Residue, then its C-alpha position, 0 to 999 in steps of 0.5 A: x573391841x577391848x573389854x573392861x574386866x571390871x565391867x564384865x564381872x559376874x555377880x551370882x546369888x542363889x537365885x539368879x546371875x547378874x552380869x553387870x559387875x555387881x549391884x554397884x555397877x547397875x542403874x540406880x533404879x535397878x539397884x534400888x529394886x534389887x535391894x528391895x527384892x533382897x529385903x523382901x526375900x529375907x522377910x519371906x524367909x523369916x516369915x516362912x521360918x516363923x510359920x514353921x515354928x507356929x505349926x510345930x507348936x500347934x502340932x505339939x499342942x495337938x491342935x493340927x491334924x496328925x497323919x495327913x500329908x503336909x505341904x510346904x506352906x500349909x499343914x496339909x492340902x485340905x487346910x491349904x484349900x480351907x485357907x484359900x477358899x474359906x468354905x465355912x464362912x456361909x455354913x452352919x457350925x454343924x455343916x462345917x464340922x461334918x464337912x471337916x470330918x468328911x474331908x479328913x476321913x478316915x482320920x479321927x479328929x479331936x474337938x480342938x482340931x475341928x475348931x482349928x480347921x473351922x477357923x482356918x476355913x473362915x467359920x465366924x464364931x459368934x460366941x465367946x466360948x468357941x470350944x464349948x460350941x464345937x464340943x456341943x455340936x460334935x456331941x450332937x452330931x455323934x448322938x444323931x449318928x451322923x458321925x462317930x465318937x470315940x470317948x477318951x478321958x484326959x487332955x486330948x478329949x474325945x475323937x470324932x470322924x464320919x463313919x467309913x460306910x457313910x462316906x462310901x454310901x455318899x460316893x455311890x449316890x454321887x456316882 
């Protein structure tokens, strides 16, 4: 049986091998799907690059938490969980802030970082001054000693965290 060398050519891209002599040698419907797939992959790559640029800008502005392990698509594993599960959509702002600070223990977070994570986790702010609401809530939690506050002057503002002994005490209660 003779083979036609043109029909036996292999077309390869970085993802798969198409053993048909290239995209022009396949059925019209397959060609259309491959073209759509290539377009979608290019769009995904562009979106991924855009996400990386936005994340870098947020990091420069000091909004995203620093010193936590990054994942590919999200800033970190907790943020990824917040985005997918939306855990704050049914919580109060106090509960959301405290949960965020527990999740990010032992890191200190700024008001902007807590606001960012609450928003990513589905908290629906019902006020026009979100920043003030988060700030007042964090100061109130610090005043009640449920969280620690480190007062800092300047553009970054104060930092907050759950006291390390509070996290250990809670783990003992759960265990």
